[in-house]
N, C-alpha and C positions, 0 to 999 in steps of 0.2 A: 420229499424233495429237500435237499440241503439248503442251509441258510445262504451259503456262498452262491449257489445257483440262483436263488431268489434275487440276490444283489445284482448279479449279472443281467438277469431279465429286467430288473428295475432300471438299471443303467441304460440298457438298450431302448426300453420304452420311453424313458425320458428324452433320450437323444432323438428318437423319432418324432416325439411331440414338439421338440424345440426347433426342429429343422424348418427352414423357410419353405413356403408353398409357392412363392413367386418363381416364375420360370426365367426371369431376367428383368432388365429395366422396364418399368411400366409407366409410360408417360401420363401425366395429368393434363387435362385441357386448360388452356389459357384463354383469358378474355383480353385481347390486345397483348401488348408486350411490356406493360409497365405496372408498377404498383399503383393503386391497390388491386389485389386479386381476391375474388371470393368464389369459393367452390362448394356447391351443395353436394355432399357425399351420400345423401339418403337415396339417390337414384343409381348409385354405383355399388358394385359388390366385388371389390378387389380382395384377394385372399392374403391380406397383410397380417403379420404377426409380430411378436416382440423381437424377433431376430432381425427384422427389416429396418430400413432407413428411408427417410424422406430427404431428397437432395434437391437443392435449389441452385441454379446457375444463372448468373446475370452480370450486370455491369453497373457500377456507380459512376455516373457521368460528372458528379460534383467534384470539386477540388478538396472537399472536406469529408471526413468520415461521417456516415449516417447510421442511425439506429433503425434496424429492420425488426419488425415484430411479427411473429407467427402465432396465430391464435387457433386452437383446435377445440371443438365441442363434440361431445357425444350426446346420447339421448338423455343423459342425466344432468346435462349442463344447463343451469338456470341463471347463474350470476358469475362474477369474476372468480370467486373461490372454487367454483365447481367446473371450471374449464382450465385449459392450459394456455399460458401466455409465455412465450420464449422470446427474449431479446438478444440480438446479435449486433455488434458494431461492425459495419462494413466499410472497409477502406476504399479510397478512390480506385477506380479501375475494375478489371474483371474479378469476380468472386465466385466461390463455391461454398455453400453452407450445407452442412450435413447434420441431420437430427436423428438420433437413435430412438426408435419408437418405444423401446422398453423404458425410456426415461420420461415418457409423457405421463406425468403425475400432477394432479391438481394440488393446490395449497391446503386442501382439507385435511390430510392428504388422501388421494384416491387415484388408482391407476385407471386411465381411460379404457373403456371397452372398445378395443380396436375393431371389433366386428359390428359396432354400433355407432361409429363416427357419423356425425351429421353435417359438420361444416369445417372448412379450412379458410382462414383469412390470412392475407399477407399484406401488411400495410406499414406506413412510416410513422415514426414518433414525432409528435409536436409539429405536424404539418411540414415536415422536411420535404425537400425536392424528391420526386419519384425516382426509383431505380428501374433500370431496364431488366426485365426477366426474360432470359433466353429460353429456359425450360425448367420444369420441375417434374420429378418422377419418384416413384417408389423404386428402391433398389434392394435386392436380396442381401441379407447379411452373410456372416461367415457360415460356410459348411466345412467342418473340419474333417481330416482324413479318417477313414475307418480305423477303429481301434483306439482312437483318442478318447481320453477321459478329461472333460473340462467342467469344473465345478466352480460356480460363483456363490460364495458364502454370504449370508446375510438374512435379514428378516424375509418372511414369505412375500410380503408386499413390496420389497425393495426392488429397484431396477435390476435387470439381469443383463449381463453382457452378451452380445450376439454370439451364437454358437455354443454358449455355455448352458449348463443345467443348474438350476437353483438348488442350493443345499442349505436348509433352514433348520432352526431348532425343532426338535422332535423327530428328525430323520434318524433311523437306526444306525446310520453310518457314522454319526457324530459321537465322540467320546466326551463325557463330562456334561456340564450344565452351562453352556455359553450364553452370553448376552449379545443380541444384535446391535450393531452400531451403524448409523447412517450419517454421513457428512455432507456438507453443502456443495462440495466441488469434487472434481475428478470424474473420470468415465464410470460407467456402471460397474466395472470390475473393481476399481480401487476405492471408490467412495464409500463402500459399505463392506462389512465383514462381521466376524464373530469374535468377541472378546472373552477371555478366560476359557478358551477351548483347549481341552486336553489332547485331542487328536481326531484323526479320521481313519476309519477302518474300511478297506476296500478289498475286493478280490480282483486279481490281475493275471492275465495270461502271461505265459513265459515270453520273455523278449527283452530287448534293449530299449530303454525309454529315457527321454529327457524330462525330468521333473522340474516344473517351475512353480514356486510358491510366492505369492504376494503377501508379505509378512508385516507391512507397516500400516498402521492407522494414521491417516493424513492429518488428524487433528481438526480443530475448529476454533475460530476467534483467536485469542492469544495463547491457547493451550496446544501443546504438542506432546503426545505420549512419549515417554522417555525410559523405556526399559534398558537398563545398563548391562543386563546379562540374560541371554536366552540361547536356546539351542533346539535343533530338530533331530529326531531319531527316526530311522526306518527299521522297523522290526527289531527295535532295541539297540541298533547300532547308530552312533552319531554320524551325521553327514554334513552338518553345518552348525557353527557356533559363533556367537558374537559376545564380546565382553568389553565394556568401556569403564574407565575411570571417569568420574563426573566431569572433571575439567577437560578431559580428552573428548568426551561426548560433546561438550559445549563447543569446542573449537572445530572438531572434525565432522560433526553432524549438524548441530544447530546453526553454527555460523559458517558452514562450508561455502555457502554462496558468496561470501565476501571475496574470496579469491578467484571466482569465476567471472570474468568480464564478458560482456555481451558483444563487444566489437573486437575484431573486424567481422566475426561470423555470428550474427544474431539468430541462432537457431533455437526457437522455443522448446522443441522436443528434446534436443540435446541438453539444454540448460535446465529444464524442469521436468518435462513429461516422462522421459525415460526412467527417471528415478522414483516417480510417484508410485506408491504401493510397495516399494522395497522389493522388487523381484529378485529371487535367488534361483539360480539354475544349477541342477545337479544331474549327472548321468547315472542311470541305474541299470544293472544287469539282473533282471528278476527271474528266479527259477520257476515262477508260476505259483498261484495260490494266494493266501492272505497277504495283504500289504497294509501295515499299520504305520501311519505317520503320527508321531508323538511330538507335541510342543512342550518344551520344558522351560520354566522360568519361575522367578520368585514373586511375580505380581501378575494380576490379570492382563495388564498391558503387554507383558512378555509372551503371552499365549494368545496372540491375535493372528487371524488368518482371513484374508479377503478373497483369495482365489487360489485354485489348484489346477494345474495342467499336466497331465501325463501324456506325452507325445511319443509315439513310436519313432525310433530313429535308427533303423537298420542301415539306411543309405542316405545320409543327409545330402541335400542338393543346394542348400542355401548357406551362405556365409555372411555373417554380420557381427559387428562388435556388440557383445552383450553388455547391458548396463553395469554389471558387477564384474566384468572381466578385465578391467584395467586396460592396458595397452595390447593385451593379447587378443588375437582374433579367434573367437570361439565359434564352433560349428553349431548352427541352429537346426533342429528338426523342422520338418515342413510345417507341422501344426504350430510350433512355437513361432516360427517366422511369420505365419499368417496372422496370429494373434497380435504380435508386436507391430506388424505392419498396419493392422486395423486400428490399434490403439494410437499409433502415430498419425494415421489419417484423421481420425476423429479429433485428436488434440490440435493438430495444425489447422484444421478447417474451422475449429471453434476459436482458437487463440490466434487471430490473424495478426501478422506483423504489419504495422503501419508503414506505408512507403516513406522512405527518408532518403535524403541526398547525402552520399558519403562526402566527407570533407574534401575540399580541393586538394589535389595532389601537390606534394612539396618535393622539390628536387634537392633541397638541402635543409639542414636544421634551421629553424626560425623561431623567434619569440615575438609574438604580436600583441600589442596592448588591446584590451577590450574596453572600449570607452562607453558603450551603450548597453551593457548587460545582455548582449545578444547571445542566443544559444551557441554552444561551442561549434556545432557542425556547420553553422552559417559563417564562421570566421574564415576569411581567406588569408593565407599567410602573406605578410607584407615583406617587402625587401628590407634589408638591414638599414638602409638609409631612411626609408619611410617610417619604419618602426622607431628608429632613433629620434626622428623629428617629433613623432607623437609623444613618446615617453619623456621628452625634454620639457614639455609644457607643464608648468607647475600645477599641482592639484591643490585647490584651496581647502582649508580646514579651519575650524574654530577650536579654541581651547576647550578641553573637556568633552571632545566629541570623538566619534569613531568613523573610519572610512574604509572603503574597500578599493584595492587596486587589483585588476584582473588581467590575465594574459592567457593566450593560447600557444601551446608548444606544438609545432609540427615537425615531425621527423621523417627523413627519407629512408631510414633503416631502423630495424629493431635495436633496442638497447635495454638489457635487463637491469643495468645499474648506471644510469647517467649520473654525472656529478653536478649538483645544483648548489650554488653558494649565494646566499642572500645577505647583503650588508644593509641593515636597517637604516633608514634616513636619520641623519644626526646633524646637530649644530653645536659647534664648539665642544665636541667630545661627548655630547649628551644625546644618545640615540632614543628614538621613539620605540615603544613596545610594539612588536610585530609578531603575528602568528600566521605562518603559512599553511595552506591547505592545497591538496590537489584532488581532482575529480576521478571517480571510478565509474566505469560504464556498466550499467545494468539495464535489463528490460523491465519496464514498469507499465502499469495500467494508467494512461492519462485520465481516464474516467474511472472513479473509484470502483464502480460496479460493472464497468464495461468489459468487453471481451477483446479489445484491441490492445496490442502491446507495442511499445515504442522504446528505442534506445534512449537512455538518459544518463547524464553524469551529475545528477543532483547530489549524490552522496559524495561528501568531501572527507578526505582523510587528513587529520591534523598532523603537521610536521612534514618532513620530506623523506623520511625513512620508507623504503619499499617502493619509491617512485620508479616506474618503468616507462619506456617509450615503445610504441609500435608504429611501423610505417603505415601511413594512411589513416591513423587514428589520432586525432588531436587530443591533447591533454590540457585540461583547464588548470591554471594556477591562480589561486586566490590569496591575496595578502590582506589580512585585517590589521589595521593600524590604529592604535589608541593614542590620542593627544592628551597629555596631562592638563589639568586645569591651570597649573602654574607654568605651563610651557612658555619660554620666551618666544616672541613673535619673530617672523623672518623665514628664510628658506632652510629646509632640512634636506640634505643630499645623501643618497645611498645608491646601491646598484644591485643588479641580478647578473650572475654569470652562470651559464649552462654549458657544460662540456659533454659531448656525446659523440662517440665514434670518431674521435680526433677532430671534431668540429667544435668551435667555440663561438657562442653568441653572448652578447651582454647588452644591457640596457640600464639607463639611469633611473633612479627613483627620486622624484622631486616634489616636495610638499611645501606649500607656503602657509604658515600658521598666521592667521589674522589676529589683530589685537582686540578680540572679543571672546566672551564666554557665553555659550548658549544657555538658555533657561533649562532647568532640569525637566525631565519627562513628567508631565502632569496627568496623563491618561494611562490607564492600564492597557498595554498592548503586549500580548504574549501567547502562551500555548497551554494546552492540557498536558499534564505529565503524570506518568505512572512509573513505578520502579520496574526494573527488568523482570518479566514473568518467570524466567528460568530460575531466579533465586529461590522461588518456592519449591523447586524440584531437587535442587542440589544439596540442600542442607537439611538433614533429618532432625537436628536439634532446634526446637522452637525458639529458645533464647538466642542462639547464634543466628538463626534466620532473622529474628526481629532486629538484631544489631546490624546485620548485613543490609537489610532493607533501609534502615535509618542512615547508614553510611552512604549507600547509593543515592538516596534522596538528597542528602546534604551535598554530594558531589554535583548532582544535577542543578540544584538551586545555585550553587556557587558558580558553575559554568554559565548559567543563564544570566546571573547578575554581572559577571565579568564581560559577557557579550553585550550588555546594555539592554537586555529585555526588561520591560517595566511591569508587565502584567503576568498573571499566573493562575492556573487551576492546579494546585499542588497535589503531590501524592500523599494524601492524608491517611495516617493509620486510624484504626477504629477505636483505639483506647484513648482516654482523656490525656494521659501523660504524653503519648506519642504525638497526638494532635497538637498539644501545646508546644512541644519541642519543634515541630516543623513550622508552626506559625511564628514562633520566636525567631527561628533561623531566617524565615522570609522577611520578617519585619527588620531584623538587623541588617539584611542585605539591601534594603531599600526598595523592595517591590511596592508598587502603588496599590493601596487598598481600594475597594475590598478584593480579597482573593476569592475565587469561586470554589466552593465545596461541591464538586461535581458528583463524586461517587458515594459519600457516606449514606445518604438516605436509601440508595439502592441496596447497599450492602447490609443494611439493618433489617432486611427481610421485606415481605409484602404485607405484613400486618400493620395497619395504620397506627394502632395503639402503641405497639412496640417501637415503631419509628418515632413517634412523638416523644416517648419517654427517653429513648436514646438521644434524640436531638436536644431535648431540654437539658439533660445532664451536661452535654458538651457545651451548649450555649451558655449555661450558667458558669461553667468552669472557665471558659474563655473570657467571659465578661469580668469575672473576678480577677483574672490574671492581668487585666489591663491591656491585653493585646488588641490589635485592630479587629473589628468584627468580620466574620465570614459572610459571604453571600451564599445562601443554601439553594442549590439547584433542586427544584421540586419535580421537574419533568423535562423530558428530552424528546422533542418532536412527537407528542402524544397523538394517539388515535382519538378521534372525536368522541368515541364511546366512553373514554376514560375521564372526560372532563368533570363530571360530577364528583368522582372520588378525589381528583386533584383539588377541586374547589374546597371540599370538606377538609382535607389535610391542611391546605394553605390557611384557611380561616381559623383552624384550631391553633396553628403556630402563632398567628397574629394575636389571638386571644390570650395565649400564655405569655407572649413577650411582644408588646407593641413596637419595640425597637428592632425586631427581627428584620433582616434583609433577605427577602425571598426572591429567587431568580428562576427563570424558565427559558427553554429553548423553543423558539417558534419557527416552524418551517412551512406553515400553511395559513392562508387567510382565515380559514374556518376556526382557527384557535384564538381569534381576537378576543373572545369572551374571557380568556384567562388573563388578559392584561389587568383586570381589576384585582387579581390575586397575587401580584408580584410587585416588587420595587424595581427590579432590573429585568428587562426583556432582552434576551439575546436573539437577534433576528438574522435570517439569512435570505438569500435570493428567493427561496421558496415562499417565504412569508411576504417578501417585498423589501428590498434594500435601497430604494431610491430615497433621495432627500425628503420627498413627500411622505414616505413611509415612516421615516424617523420622526417627522413632525406629528404624524398620526399617533405614534406611541407616546410622544410627549403630551399630547392632548389628554391622555388618560392619567397624567401625572406620574408617569413611569419613566425611569432612566433607560434610554436605548443603548445597547451595545450591538456590535456585529459579531458574527462567528462564521468561520469556514467560508469566506468569500472566494478563496482560491487564488487571488492575485496579491501576494504578500506586500509588494511595494505600494499598492493602492491603499493599504491600511494607514498610510500617512496622509497624503493629500486628500484622498476621498473621505477618510474619516473626518478630517477637518471641514471639508466642504459640506458634508451631510449633517454635521452637528451631533453625530453619535459620540458617546462618552467612553467607549472601550472596545477592545477587539480581542478575541481568542481564536486560535487556529488549532484544529485537530490534526495530528496528535504528536506529542513528543516521542512517544514510544508505544505503538500499538501494532506489533507484528501479527499478522493473521497466520496462525499455525507456524510454519517454517519461514523465518525471515529470508528475504531475497528470492522467494518464490511467490510472485504476484498472482499465480493461478490457483493456489490451493485453498481459497476461501471465498466467502461471499463478496469480500472487498479486498482491495490491495493492501499492502503493508504501509503503515504510516510511521515514519521513524525520523522526525525532525531532529531528534537528539541521538540517533543511532541506536542499535540494539543493546548496547552496554552503557554503563554509567562511568564508574571510576576506571575500569580496566583498560579501555581503549577508546580514544576520542575520535568519534566520527559524528558528523552532523550533516544536515541537508543545506544545500545552497539557499533554499527558500527561507531557512531560519536567519541566515545573514541578511537576506533581502528584507525580512520582517524587521530586523534591527535597523536597517537603513530607513525603513518607513518611520520608525521612532525618531531617527535623526531628522527626517523631513518635518515631523511635527514640531521638533525643537526649533528648527529654522523658521517655521511659520510663527511660532510663539515669539521668536526674536523680531520677526518682521512686524507683527502686531504691536509690539512695544515701540519700535522705531517709527511706525506710522503715526503715532501720536504727535511726533515732533518733526519728522522729516517728510517733505512733500513727495520726494522720489519714492520713499517706502510706502506712503499712502496710495500713490498711483499704482505701484506694482501690486499691492494688496488688492486693490479694486479690480485690476486686470485679471489676477488669479481667480477672484470670485466669479468673474465673467467667463473665464476660459475653462475652468475645471468642470467636468460633467457633474450633473445632479442626478443622473440616472445610472444605476449600476450596470445595466446592459451595455451602455456606452463605455463606462470606465473600464470594464473587464476586457474590452477589445483593444484598449490602448497598448502600444508596445512599451517595453521598459524604458526605451529612450525618451518617451514623453515625460514620464515622472522625473527622470534624471535631468532633463532640460529645464523643467520648472525649478528644480533645486538649484541648478547652476545659475539661473537668473537671480535668485535670492543671494547666492554666494557672491556673484559679480557685483550686485548692488552693495553688499556689505563691504567688499574690498574698496569700491569707489567711495562710499561714505567714510570709511575709516581713513582712507588716504586723505580725503578733504579735511577731516577732523585733525589728523596728525599735522597736516600742513598749516592749518589755522592755529593750532597750538604752538607750532614752531615759530610762526611769524609774530605771535602776540607777546 
């Protein structure tokens, strides 16, 4: 028997084995109609398999998203690691959640035995309100048309996409010696594949086929595979090729999401899902016989394949825009259409779009002041008269401070190039320094590891170049203004003019500079920073790369210092000279010590002896240089099992240098034993972030800092009320795989400083709010000084102590307007006191 015939038989057998045995939707019994639900599967014998799905339909009656947890046990499940726990964020209203059975894998990892399932549990996280469950049922997966070849490449134990046959290392159809890759996100087809694969050898009947190849490795954490040149051959003939220059790849591939805005049509599949896996579609007319698909490239990443679909297409019946077909409408074969439709269904039922209210319609161009930091979509356009009245009210400012003026632009018609002219506020010909930003709309994950998506204009573009307006989509305009320390007091006047589609709106900018200078920031409040990860991929020269990273890091530090950020976990190189250079730069820019060395101990490997030696060399060099000391992060939210090893490392560091500043990140009450091993404890809500928790840390003679509390403006007033001594927010630049795709990793992208350093200035609105929290701290420090001598200041200080929450759960629920109002009360008091003092001085 010929080898080709054996391959045909093998294909047919695998297809038969992979086919679903369910005849249709198979209901599961419910107990009542709400969560929790518990189902004993040991008494049932449904013929489910890897191609099938579990579908849950119901309703979330709450006004807030809720976390639904599905737990599945089989006969080998004895603890958390040996069962499957899947979480989904469910938006308010009706919902459908779909779970592919092939992805039911434990964290051990191990695939559940679908013929030996014992229990299904459906319940809510954290005692959340119950959901209504209308029905849940098994549903058959894909059955592809006869003659289709569908191969899902990856490890033998990896999830397999419904309707596809697994193709794993060791299979005679594979050419070369590939390595399996499994990523944390994506459907079963695109999340895994084979790397360094030379090709696939098949036997194929004569006919016309549509070939789809999924060629992209989705990446993981901040790493994105980056083949700059690759091609595909069929029986030696080229059918597809891709070639990038590094900078071209950076702008058109890595940063492509910058130009795609989520509104007015926030379709997650169109924005993200359709591109994942890099599907390429080619039509073949095959004469029959051997078909060899060859992957060509200069690196293992260039020869990656996740999936292969050969779909007969003699008479296509479906038309749909293919992901790589641009504006042309390409014809899909039936099997191709079925697979893409299933991918879209799975994607959209996992990545739910949170309900949101579109901005109020505007009949004409308008410019509305935002006085309470409210979300842009909540801003109703004001009439020209009302907007003018609001904008004419002077904004109070102290010398040596920074402030934000914010506006919402509403347009009745699209405008690709409106004219925006900003005259900075000035007095006697001396203008204040002003930096404008405008918001861009993207879909984000409001919860870092959740499955809910929401439109957000957190990303701000510096400058006004590229500003566009869309009807029904408000655009946020943010003006950051710096008041010099020697600025003359009095009113500074400027204006904004916006011309769009022959409509002109304008508003005044009025700032009153008070005759006082705020104390300098005394507590470190800032962010974690890393250099852009793509620099490591675009420069083959190690010395050039080292210099590029140093330049990027200097750019970041200078930007943060100019913004008024006072604390920092800097991007520290591993070598002594590079570390000293960054530390010297930070000291010269005025960052409040100590800076946190977050990454070095991790990057010096897992051997404690090596870590200690590397640390001691750097510690001695920094001490000898006279630079401020670093706080060395020893652990980051550790498992309780690692506590003995951490304790040993911490004590050895203390033995070698009694002056060392050791720090650690605490996110669980069970880690309290490690307080004895650090000088600085960074705590979050998981450990406890109430004022009482801060006091508990102090009782151990440890300095408490906060990290990652998630409400930037609270880092001012709440930090002061709690007594914590510092605050750091994750992260200046931590894109997960592809920036601007929040769905391609375990967590969302964190980019407070934007994905680039020197090349293009973008930042998050939250970073500006964090800076305003620092301004709040400075105003509070001024108030404390005045309270020693002024009764009114002492009374306000006492009232703030009484009014400000002492529990973080209360503080995080406060609207931005609350923090702003407390600041205004101090500013108004300052104006009144300075007016009285000026009057007294004039009369004396």
